[in-house]
C-alpha positions in Angstrom: -4.2 -80.7 -42.9 -5.1 -77.0 -42.0 -2.7 -75.2 -40.5 -3.5 -74.1 -36.4 -4.1 -70.6 -35.3 -1.5 -68.8 -34.0 -1.8 -68.3 -30.9 -0.6 -65.7 -28.2 0.0 -66.7 -24.5 -2.5 -65.2 -22.3 0.0 -64.0 -19.9 1.0 -61.2 -22.5 -3.5 -60.3 -23.7 -2.6 -57.7 -20.4 0.5 -56.4 -21.5 -0.7 -55.3 -25.6 -4.1 -53.6 -23.6 -1.8 -51.8 -22.0 0.5 -50.4 -24.6 -3.2 -50.1 -26.8 -4.3 -48.1 -23.5 -1.3 -45.9 -23.6 -1.3 -45.2 -27.2 -5.1 -43.9 -27.5 -4.4 -41.8 -24.0 -0.8 -40.6 -26.3 -3.4 -39.4 -29.1 -5.5 -38.6 -27.4 -3.0 -35.8 -25.8 -1.4 -34.6 -28.8 -5.1 -33.8 -29.9 -5.4 -32.0 -27.3 -2.3 -30.2 -27.2 -3.0 -29.2 -31.0 -5.9 -27.6 -30.5 -4.8 -25.5 -27.7 -2.1 -24.2 -30.1 -3.6 -23.4 -32.5 -6.6 -21.9 -30.5 -3.7 -19.5 -28.9 -2.1 -18.8 -32.4 -5.5 -17.4 -33.6 -5.9 -16.0 -31.0 -2.9 -13.6 -30.7 -3.8 -12.8 -34.8 -7.1 -11.2 -32.8 -5.1 -7.8 -33.0 -2.3 -8.4 -36.5 -3.9 -5.7 -39.1 -2.5 -6.5 -42.9 -3.4 -3.6 -45.8 -3.8 -4.3 -49.6 -3.6 -7.0 -50.8 -5.6 -8.2 -47.7 -6.0 -12.3 -46.9 -8.7 -13.5 -47.4 -10.3 -13.7 -44.3 -7.9 -12.3 -41.6 -8.4 -8.4 -43.5 -9.1 -6.9 -40.7 -10.0 -7.4 -36.4 -9.5 -5.5 -35.2 -15.8 0.2 -16.4 -18.0 2.2 -12.8 -21.3 3.7 -14.7 -22.4 6.3 -17.1 -26.7 7.3 -17.0 -28.4 9.6 -18.7 -31.3 11.8 -17.5 -33.9 13.8 -18.8 -32.5 17.2 -17.5 -30.0 20.1 -18.4 -27.0 17.7 -17.3 -25.5 15.8 -19.7 -24.4 12.8 -18.1 -24.9 11.9 -14.1 -22.1 9.8 -13.2 -20.8 7.3 -10.8 -17.3 6.2 -9.8 -17.7 2.3 -9.0 -15.5 -0.3 -9.1 -15.3 -3.9 -7.3 -11.4 -5.3 -6.7 -10.7 -7.1 -10.0 -7.5 -9.3 -8.0 -10.3 -10.3 -5.7 -12.2 -13.3 -7.2 -13.9 -15.0 -3.4 -17.4 -14.0 -3.3 -18.4 -12.7 0.3 -19.7 -15.0 2.4 -23.6 -15.5 2.4 -24.2 -15.4 5.7 -22.2 -11.8 6.6 -24.4 -9.3 4.9 -22.5 -6.7 6.3 -19.8 -7.9 5.3 -20.9 -8.7 1.7 -21.9 -4.8 1.6 -18.9 -3.7 2.0 -16.7 -5.9 -0.6 -19.6 -4.8 -3.2 -19.2 -1.7 -5.3 -21.5 1.3 -4.6 -24.8 2.2 -5.7 -24.9 3.5 -9.5 -26.6 6.7 -8.5 -24.3 7.6 -5.6 -22.7 10.2 -6.8 -23.5 13.5 -8.0 -22.2 15.4 -11.3 -22.2 19.1 -11.4 -21.3 18.8 -15.7 -23.9 20.5 -17.7 -23.4 20.6 -21.0 -24.9 23.1 -23.8 -25.4 23.0 -27.6 -22.9 26.5 -28.1 -18.9 26.4 -28.3 -17.8 27.5 -24.8 -15.8 30.2 -23.4 -11.9 28.7 -22.3 -11.6 28.4 -19.0 -8.4 28.3 -17.9 -6.0 25.3 -16.7 -4.7 25.0 -13.6 -0.9 24.5 -12.7 0.7 21.8 -11.2 2.1 23.0 -8.0 4.1 20.1 -7.1 5.9 16.6 -7.5 4.0 13.7 -7.7 5.7 10.5 -7.2 8.5 9.4 -8.5 8.9 6.3 -11.0 10.9 5.2 -13.5 10.1 5.8 -17.0 10.4 3.0 -19.6 13.4 2.2 -21.0 12.6 3.4 -24.5 11.5 6.6 -24.5 11.8 8.7 -27.9 12.1 12.0 -27.1 11.7 13.5 -31.4 9.1 11.0 -31.9 7.8 11.1 -35.8 5.2 13.4 -36.6 2.4 11.3 -37.5 -0.9 13.6 -37.3 -2.2 13.7 -40.2 -1.1 10.7 -42.0 -2.7 7.0 -42.6 0.7 4.8 -42.1 -0.1 1.9 -44.7 0.7 -0.7 -41.9 2.6 -4.0 -42.8 2.5 -7.5 -42.3 2.6 -9.1 -38.8 2.2 -5.7 -37.3 0.6 -6.4 -33.5 -1.9 -3.1 -32.4 -2.8 -4.6 -28.8 1.0 -5.3 -28.3 4.2 -3.0 -27.5 5.2 0.2 -25.1 4.9 4.0 -24.5 7.3 6.0 -25.6 7.7 9.6 -25.2 5.8 12.3 -26.8 6.3 16.0 -26.1 4.4 17.1 -27.9 1.1 15.8 -26.7 -1.6 16.8 -25.3 -3.7 18.0 -27.8 -6.0 19.4 -26.6 -6.4 20.7 -22.3 -9.7 21.1 -20.2 -9.6 25.1 -21.3 -9.9 23.7 -24.8 -12.3 20.9 -24.2 -16.2 21.3 -22.9 -16.6 17.4 -22.8 -14.8 16.3 -20.3 -16.7 14.9 -17.5 -16.3 16.0 -13.7 -15.1 12.9 -12.1 -12.4 12.9 -15.3 -11.3 16.7 -15.1 -7.7 16.2 -13.8 -6.1 19.4 -14.8 -9.3 21.4 -12.8 -8.7 19.3 -9.4 -5.3 20.6 -9.6 -3.7 16.9 -10.4 0.3 17.9 -9.8 2.2 16.1 -12.1 1.1 16.4 -15.3 3.5 13.8 -17.3 1.2 11.5 -18.1 0.2 13.7 -20.1 3.5 13.3 -22.7 3.1 9.5 -23.8 1.7 7.6 -27.2 1.4 4.2 -27.8 4.3 2.7 -30.1 2.8 -0.7 -31.0 5.4 -3.8 -31.6 6.1 -3.6 -36.0 3.9 -0.1 -37.0 3.8 3.0 -35.7 0.0 4.0 -34.3 -1.2 7.4 -36.6 -2.8 9.9 -34.7 -6.3 10.7 -35.1 -6.7 14.1 -37.4 -9.7 15.4 -36.6 -10.5 17.1 -40.2 -9.8 13.6 -41.5 -11.5 11.6 -38.9 -15.4 13.5 -39.2 -14.9 13.3 -43.3 -14.5 9.3 -42.8 -17.6 9.9 -41.0 -19.7 11.9 -43.0 -23.4 11.0 -43.0 -23.6 8.3 -40.6 -23.7 7.4 -37.3 -21.9 5.8 -34.5 -22.8 4.4 -31.4 -20.9 3.5 -28.2 -22.6 0.9 -26.1 -21.5 0.5 -22.2 -20.7 1.6 -19.1 -18.9 4.4 -18.3 -15.9 3.7 -19.6 -18.1 3.2 -22.6 -18.7 7.4 -21.8 -14.6 8.2 -21.4 -13.9 6.5 -24.5 -16.6 9.0 -26.2 -16.3 12.4 -24.4 -12.4 11.4 -25.1 -13.7 11.3 -29.2 -15.3 14.6 -28.6 -12.6 16.0 -27.1 -9.6 15.0 -29.9 -13.0 16.6 -33.0 -13.2 20.1 -30.5 -10.4 21.3 -32.6 -12.9 21.0 -36.1 -16.1 21.3 -34.7 -18.7 21.1 -31.5 -21.4 19.2 -31.1 -25.1 19.5 -30.0 -27.2 17.7 -28.2 -30.1 15.9 -29.7 -32.9 17.4 -27.5 -34.4 16.3 -25.8 -33.1 13.2 -24.9 -34.2 9.4 -24.1 -33.5 7.8 -21.4 -30.3 6.2 -21.0 -30.1 7.3 -24.4 -27.8 10.4 -26.0 -27.4 11.8 -29.4 -24.5 14.4 -30.4 -24.0 15.0 -33.8 -22.1 17.3 -35.9 -24.0 19.6 -38.3 -21.5 20.3 -40.5 -20.9 16.7 -41.1 -24.4 15.3 -40.5 -22.1 13.1 -38.4 -24.0 11.7 -35.3 -22.3 9.9 -32.1 -25.1 8.1 -30.1 -24.4 7.0 -26.3 -26.1 4.2 -24.3 -25.9 3.0 -21.0 -26.1 -0.7 -21.1 -23.1 -1.8 -18.4 -24.4 -5.2 -18.7 -24.9 -4.9 -22.1 -28.4 -7.7 -21.7 -31.8 -7.0 -19.9 -31.2 -6.3 -16.0 -33.4 -4.4 -13.7 -31.7 -3.4 -9.8 -33.5 -4.3 -6.8 -33.8 -3.1 -3.1 -33.5 -6.5 -0.8 -36.5 -6.5 2.2 -33.2 -6.4 3.8 -32.7 -2.9 2.1 -29.7 -4.3 -0.2 -28.9 -2.9 -3.6 -29.3 -6.8 -6.0 -29.7 -7.1 -9.9 -31.3 -9.4 -11.7 -30.0 -10.2 -14.7 -31.4 -12.2 -17.8 -28.5 -14.1 -19.5 -30.6 -14.5 -22.5 -32.5 -11.7 -23.3 -30.4 -8.2 -24.7 -30.9 -5.2 -23.5 -33.5 -4.2 -25.7 -32.3 -0.1 -25.4 -29.3 -0.6 -28.1 -31.2 -3.5 -29.9 -34.3 -2.6 -31.3 -32.2 0.6 -32.6 -30.0 -1.2 -34.2 -30.8 -0.5 -38.0 -29.9 3.2 -37.7 -25.9 2.4 -36.7 -23.0 2.2 -39.9 -20.8 1.4 -36.3 -21.1 0.0 -33.5 -18.5 0.2 -30.6 -19.1 -2.3 -27.5 -18.3 -3.1 -24.2 -19.0 -5.1 -21.0 -17.3 -6.1 -17.9 -16.7 -4.9 -14.7 -20.0 -4.8 -13.4 -20.4 -8.6 -13.1 -18.4 -7.9 -9.5 -22.1 -6.7 -8.3 -24.2 -8.7 -6.0 -26.7 -10.2 -8.6 -28.9 -12.7 -9.5 -29.0 -14.6 -12.9 -32.3 -15.9 -14.9 -32.3 -17.5 -18.2 -35.9 -18.6 -19.5 -37.2 -16.1 -16.6 -36.3 -18.8 -14.7 -33.8 -18.2 -11.9 -30.6 -20.5 -12.4 -28.0 -18.8 -9.9 -26.7 -15.9 -8.0 -23.2 -13.7 -7.6 -23.1 -12.6 -4.1 -25.9 -14.6 -2.6 -28.3 -13.3 -0.3 -31.0 -15.5 -0.3 -30.9 -18.9 0.7 -31.3 -22.0 -1.7 -30.3 -20.0 -4.3 -26.9 -22.3 -6.3 -24.1 -20.2 -6.8 -23.3 -19.0 -10.0 -19.5 -17.2 -10.7 -19.4 -14.2 -12.0 -17.1 -15.3 -15.5 -19.6 -18.2 -16.3 -22.5 -15.0 -16.4 -20.2 -12.6 -17.8 -19.5 -15.2 -20.4 -23.1 -15.8 -21.1 -24.7 -12.8 -21.4 -21.6 -11.6 -24.0 -22.7 -14.5 -26.3 -26.5 -13.0 -26.0 -25.4 -9.7 -27.0 -23.1 -11.3 -29.3 -26.1 -13.6 -30.7 -28.4 -9.8 -30.9 -25.9 -8.8 -33.4 -25.7 -12.0 -35.6 -28.7 -12.9 -35.3 -29.5 -9.6 -37.1 -33.4 -9.1 -36.8 -33.5 -5.5 -37.0 -32.0 -5.6 -40.1 -28.3 -4.3 -39.2 -25.6 -4.0 -41.7 -22.7 -1.5 -40.1 -19.3 -2.8 -38.5 -19.6 -4.5 -35.0 -16.2 -3.6 -32.7 -15.6 -4.9 -29.8 -13.2 -2.8 -27.2 -12.3 -5.5 -24.5 -11.3 -4.8 -20.9 -10.4 -1.8 -18.8 -8.0 -2.9 -16.1 -8.4 -1.2 -12.9 -4.6 0.0 -10.9 -5.8 -0.3 -7.1 -2.5 -0.4 -4.7 -1.9 -0.9 -1.1 -5.7 -1.7 -0.8 -9.1 -3.0 -2.7 -11.4 0.7 -4.4 -12.5 0.2 -0.9 -9.9 -0.3 1.8 -8.1 2.9 0.9 -6.6 1.1 -2.2 -5.1 4.2 -4.7 -3.2 4.4 -8.1 -0.2 7.3 -7.0 2.3 6.5 -9.9 3.0 9.6 -12.4 4.7 7.0 -15.7 4.0 4.3 -17.1 5.2 0.5 -16.7 7.8 -0.6 -18.8 7.4 -3.5 -21.4 6.5 -6.8 -19.3 6.1 -4.5 -16.2 3.0 -5.8 -14.6 1.0 -8.8 -15.4 -2.9 -9.2 -15.7 -5.0 -10.9 -13.4 -7.4 -12.0 -11.2 -10.9 -10.8 -12.6 -9.6 -8.5 -15.7 -7.5 -11.5 -17.5 -10.7 -13.7 -16.8 -13.1 -11.6 -18.0 -10.6 -10.7 -21.0 -10.2 -14.2 -21.9 -13.9 -14.6 -22.8 -14.6 -11.7 -24.5 -11.8 -12.6 -26.8 -13.4 -16.2 -27.1 -16.3 -14.9 -27.0 -15.6 -12.0 -29.7 -14.3 -15.2 -31.8 -17.0 -16.9 -32.2 -19.1 -14.2 -33.3 -16.7 -13.4 -36.2 -16.2 -17.3 -37.9 -20.7 -16.3 -37.4 -20.8 -13.3 -38.3 -18.5 -13.5 -41.8 -21.2 -16.2 -42.9 -24.3 -13.7 -42.8 -22.1 -10.8 -44.2 -21.7 -8.8 -41.1 -18.4 -7.7 -39.6 -16.9 -8.4 -36.6 -13.5 -6.8 -35.1 -11.6 -6.3 -31.9 -10.3 -2.7 -30.7 -7.9 -4.4 -28.1 -6.4 -1.9 -25.3 -5.8 -4.0 -22.1 -2.5 -4.7 -22.5 -1.7 -0.7 -23.6 -3.6 0.3 -20.5 -2.6 -2.3 -18.1 0.7 -0.4 -18.3 -1.0 3.0 -17.6 -1.4 3.0 -13.8 -0.2 6.8 -13.9 -3.6 8.0 -16.5 -6.3 7.5 -13.5 -7.3 10.7 -11.8 -6.5 9.1 -8.5 -8.4 11.7 -5.8 -8.0 14.9 -8.7 -11.9 13.7 -9.8 -12.7 15.8 -7.3 -12.4 18.2 -4.2 -10.4 17.3 -1.5 -13.3 17.4 0.9 -15.9 16.8 -1.4 -17.3 13.3 -0.3 -17.8 10.6 -3.0 -17.9 6.9 -2.9 -15.2 6.1 -5.1 -12.7 8.9 -3.0 -9.9 7.4 -5.4 -11.3 6.8 -8.8 -8.6 4.6 -10.4 -11.1 3.2 -12.9 -11.7 6.0 -15.0 -8.9 7.8 -16.9 -7.7 11.5 -16.9 -9.2 13.7 -20.0 -6.4 14.6 -21.6 -4.5 10.7 -20.7 -3.7 7.9 -21.9 -7.7 6.5 -23.0 -7.7 9.1 -26.0 -5.2 6.6 -27.6 -8.4 4.0 -27.8 -10.0 6.6 -30.2 -6.4 7.0 -32.0 -6.7 2.9 -32.9 -10.5 2.8 -33.3 -10.1 5.4 -36.4 -7.3 3.0 -37.8 -9.5 -0.4 -37.2 -12.4 1.7 -38.8 -10.6 3.2 -41.9 -8.0 0.3 -43.1 
């Protein structure tokens, strides 16, 4: 006699199905949690540096425009920026509101700075006249920081260069506007009479180590016979000019003449070292147009890298690129030569695309152009993350200003809004490119300056980038950085990223 199969009561089947679904849901949630934690930990090591012996893969990882002209003027600049805390686009039905909320045009500011190829005569430094707004100092302020200049300190495992605090450096600054002639006019805060220069007396102290200051002779010797390219917006120019000022204690560069449109070359003849600067604020193909209503609009081709810098990649030993704030401008976005969306839309029946989505696609295109390496590039790519602005009391075009005189304490500021969104996307695309580039023998390193600069609301020109009665589109500049100033830390970090 065959045994009868065991039959479960029909009433229990829904009970079993419920727990089966619950089990699947629970396991899925655990998997998602695991992936999120893994990605977070992976991102957190993006700025952790190691010295010998290096781990097999993580050996090291490491906004507002500028343009060039063929005249005697080395740079002509525009100070413009959209409020990073405002994420919602203006209403398409209100064009006047749209134009007020969008940044100024790219060529609205004249420049009086002219760089010659010979050593300049020193000029006098404007003396401070009065005190600035009072602000409390960070909790850690060493009165006698260690002398790091000229020393390449060994960094131990666990040093996070992207996190730390600003501490006192009584020896700073290491140049002034009388010793360096490559300071852009609207970053020359000394010339235009900034009344308080305490913002110069700070240096970046990373968690777990010391950041060596850039030694100009050592840097120039390291870069002998090499080409270094800065690619991006006016903050790329800001970093480039800071580097030239730091190096001016050893040698002044000479401009290679005549310059090409949107490209400048400065050569240190004694070292055969050339610095290139490419004005490419979007990193992709971009065309500025004027609509029938006389509104400025950008056409951005999200799947086409900017040929200005891509076609010359094989010449470079090191590339430092950045982008970000220009994506807040009114723009139409194209892919495969077809219109796929717009930001701050001025036309009916055009689908909206967020600036974050457009920025990430464009950033990926730029990274892919390097990874694909159709030009035979064999050098090192360094990605510098977004630089926060510090408008307080209003947007850039509504009375916003940055009048603080000291850094924030650790944790005293939080990255929010547009800056946060761009920063996260840049980290994600950097790591994707690093993985893919590693398979092809190309190296990517991260220059994460975002958190450090978030703590420096005191380092911007504010109203001291021009004379008081001079008409400027961006009258209070809280986007760029004074020279000398906190931006010099970018090049201290750059040398470390290049040399370890």
